[in-house]
N, C-alpha and C positions, 0 to 999 in steps of 0.2 A: 423305379427304377433310378430315373436321375436320382430322387430324393434319397436315396437309400445310398450314393456312392457320395451325395454330396454329405453326410452323416458322417459316411465313414473320412472323408478327410478332414473335416472339422475333428472328429473326434481327435484323428492322428495328432493334426495341430497343437488340442488338446495335451495331448500325452508328452508333445515335443517341449514342449512351450511349461507343462512341470517338470517334466522332467532337468531342463537348462537352468529352470527357477531354483530347483531342490539342488541344483550342483552350483547359483549363486549364493543358497542359504550356510551352506557346509562350507563354501570359502569364506562368505563373513564370519560365521564362528572360528574357523581357524583362525582367523588374522585378528580376529577381538581379544583370541584365546593370547595369541602371537602377542597384542600390544599390550594385554594386560601382564602378564609375564615380564615383557620387558620395562611397564610401569611400576610394577610393583620391583622390581629389582632396584630401578632410579630412586625411588621410594626411599627402600632400606637403605641406601648408598648417602642420600640425603641426611635420614635421618641418624645415622650415624653420624656424619661430617656436623650436624647439631646438635650431637649427644657430643662429642670431642670436643667443638666449641665452647658448649655450656660447660665440661669440666671446665674449663684454662681459665673459662669466665668465672667461675664460683673461686677458684683456687688459685686467682694470681700468687704468682710465688713469691714477687718483690723489687718493688722499685727503688731504684737508687737514687739516693743521694751524694753528691761530691762532698768530701771534706774540702775545708781549707786552711792554710794556717792563721793560727791565733796571734794578734795584737797584743803586744806588752799587757796591760792587763788580763790577762784569761792566760796567762803563758803558764802561770802558776796550777791549772787544772790541765793541760795539756797541751801535744805542739801544734795541736789541730782541734778545728771544732763542725758543729752543724748547728745554726738556733732550731730551738724544737719548733717554732711557727711552720719552716717547712716541713718537718714529720707531723705534727699535728693538720694539717695543708694535707697531706697525699693521705692521711690515717682517715679523717674526715670525709674521703669516698671512697671506704672498705677496701684498701691497698695497703700493706705493709711495707715497712719500709728498712733499705740494706746502706749502710753507711760503706760509701766505697773512698777508704782511705788513703791518702798517701804514702808515698815513699815504697810501694810495694814491687814486686817485681813481674817483667811484663806475663811471664806465665801464669799469675796470680789473679794479672787483670783481663787474661784470655780467659779464664776460668770465670770470673766474676760476670763477665757481658753474656757469658754462653746462661749464666743461672739467673739475670734481672730481667724484667720486662721492659723496664724504661728506664732514665737517667733525667736528672734534675740537677740543672748547676743553678745554685742558690747565689742570692746575694752577697757583695761582701766591701774588699776594700784592698785585696791584693795585686799584685801589676799583672795585666794583660800579657805581656811577652816572657818576664824572666819568671814566674811565682811555679811553683810545680804544682797547683792548683789549674795553671792555663796546661799546663804539660801536661796530667791524665786526663785532664779534658779534652785535648787533642787526641790521645790513643782514642778515645771512647768514641770521639764524634766521627775520626775516620770511620774506627770499628762499625758506625754505625749508617755511615753512607755505604759503605760496602754491603753491609747488611740486606741494608733496604733496594740497593739494584741487585741484588739475586735471590728478592720477596722474601724476607728474612724483615721483619716487620720490629724497627724498635724505635721506639718517640724518645725525644730529647724536647727536654723544655728548658728555657732558661730569663731567670726573674733578673730584673735590674743588673747588676756585674754580669751574670751568667747567660741577659741576652746584650751585653755589650761585649761577651765574651765570644758567641755566636758569629757577630759581624768581623769578629777579628779573625776567627780560624777561617769562615770565609773568604775572606777579602786578603788574605794574610798580611793586612794592616792596619795599624792602629787609626783610626779615620775619627775618634771623639774628640769633640771641642768643650769646652768648659761652661759649663751653662748654669751652673752653681743651683739648680733646680733640689733643693734640700729641705723637704717639712713642710710641703705643700699637699695641699689636697685639689685636685682639677676633674673636669669633667672632660671626657674623651671625646675626639674630635675624628669620630669614623668616617672611612673613606667606601666610595661603590663598593670597593672591593672585601669591605666585610660583610656582606648580605650573604654573599655567598661563598663565605669563606669555612672552613672545616672547624673555627672554635665559635664562632658567634652565627652562624648559619640554624642552631638548635635551641638559641636561649630563647625565653618565653620576649614578647615584642615588650613588655613594660619594662622589664630588664634592662634592655639594648636604649630603651628613651632615658632612663635614666641614666642610666651611665653617660649618655649623652649629653643631659643637662644639668647634672646635680655632679658636686664632689668627691665622686666615691673611688676614684682612684687616687693611690697614696705615691706620693715622689718623697726618695728620699736619695739623690745622686747628682754630682757634683759636675758628672760628664754626658754626655750623649752623642747620638750619632746625630746631626743636621741631615735634615731632607735634601738639602743643597749636598751635601757629601756622599748620599747615599744614589742619589740621581748623577752623579758625574763619577760612582765606579760601578766597570761594569757588572763586575764577578756578581757585584750585591744586588744589582736589581734583578738580575738574569735568574738569581735563586731568592730572592723574600718577595714575597707579597705584602706591600705595607696595608694594616689594617687599620689603624689609627694614627692619629699623631699630636701632638701638644706644642704650645708655645711658653715658654718662657724667655728673654730676650731673644732668640733662636725657631722656626719651627724644628721641633725633630720628632724622632720616630718611636711611639712611644707600646705600639703594638705591631707585632708581623708574624709571618707563620713561608715556611717552604712551599713550591711552586709546587714540587715531584718528592718531598722528602716528607714524614712526620716529625717535625723540626717546628718550635715556637718558641716566642720569645716577650717577654714581656717586662718595659722599660718601667714600670709601676711595680705595686708591692700587695697582687691578693690577699698573700697567706698571712699580711698584717691583721688585717681587720679585724678578726676575729681571738685571733692569737698573740699581741704584741701590746703592749700599756702605757710603754715607759714616756713615748713622746706622745702624748692623748692630744695635742693640739694638730700635728701631719697625719695622725690617723684615721680613717671615718669607720663610727662603732652602729651606724645604723643601721637598722634592719635590713636596708636593700644592700647596704656594703656590705650585709654579710652575705648576702642573696648571693652576690656578684661572686664572692668568694669560693661559696659551695659548688656554685654550675662549673666554675673554672677546674675547681678537681675534680669531678664528677667529668669533664671532657677529657682531662686528661688522665686520666685512672683508667678513663673506658678505652684512649686510644692504648695502655699499656692493656688491657685485655686483649687484643690483638698481634700480640706476641705469642708464641711460645717457644719461647727459653722456658728452662724448667734446672732447677738445683740435681746434681748427681745423685743428691740418697737426701732423704730427711734431713740427717743426724747434720750434713755440709749446710741444708736450708737455714736447721734452728743457731747454728754458730754464727749465721752471716747478721741474724736480724739486727734490730738496735733496740730489743728489748734487752740484750746482752749488757747494756750502757744505763747508766742512768741518769735523766740530766739535771744538773746545778743551775740554783739561782744565781743568775747573774745581770739583773735589772738596775743592781748597785753601783759597777762599774762599765753598763754598757750599755748599748740599743738596744739589746733581746732582754726579754727578763727570764731567758732557760735557753740552755747548751748542753749540749752533748762533745765530749772531750774525749781525743783519742793520741793515741800517744804513735 
């Protein structure tokens, strides 16, 4: 009788255990189904975001290059120009170019800003304070800061005069000093910050080291921002991280990037290495110098791929592109082999 009762008790406990185990399995199955549904939804959303990003990446609308006033020998072709080497620099990394012309209305500049994915301020020889080049640059610089503050990505790149212009727009002062660094090739003196910079962090180690040891950077500037003037100016210190310097009479800043914004400046000329031949003594054409150019072009174009700006129509896009203009050979009377001209 005792044995029978023990068996009945064990059977009851086993039945209760099995019942609870089945309930647990059902709960786990429900959780798995629910989790799978959530995971599936998340994955579909991420895939859609990736597809949208890839669409923007594959069909980059256009990078702007700011024109500037033509100097006297070039004025017979037009009142403003863009050196063709800057166009080729951008195109070599897979982007199309939109010339940003001078003396346009604020409404037109608003529309251009909404349409392009970034802007390059090129080198040249106009006044930082009084030129139309500077006035228009300030419009786009201000728009870029405002856009990036609201997470609307818009990169700016400045080369030589464009680099100097960035320091002027940021500080509100012309802090340049005369260094007469015209027609020189130099290695770059990298700072500790360069290793962790957006511009150089993905550079192949060999190219990075050779930039630091070989005269690969091309300098054509009479004026520079000295390290001393940078250090003394709070606005510049707080805005720009210094990536490289050079020394010619004084130590000056040759490469910089903004801390909080996708804004980059080079005092030297990466675009000249593969595309300009007029002053061959001051322009390196070695294999490594060409690679430097293309790595920097690729970097800036990839920055522009993060922008979601686009033209309002296909016609507006087609009408805005540099393809509507023909380059002119200017090597006989200027430092550029070719240039595009505008009225």
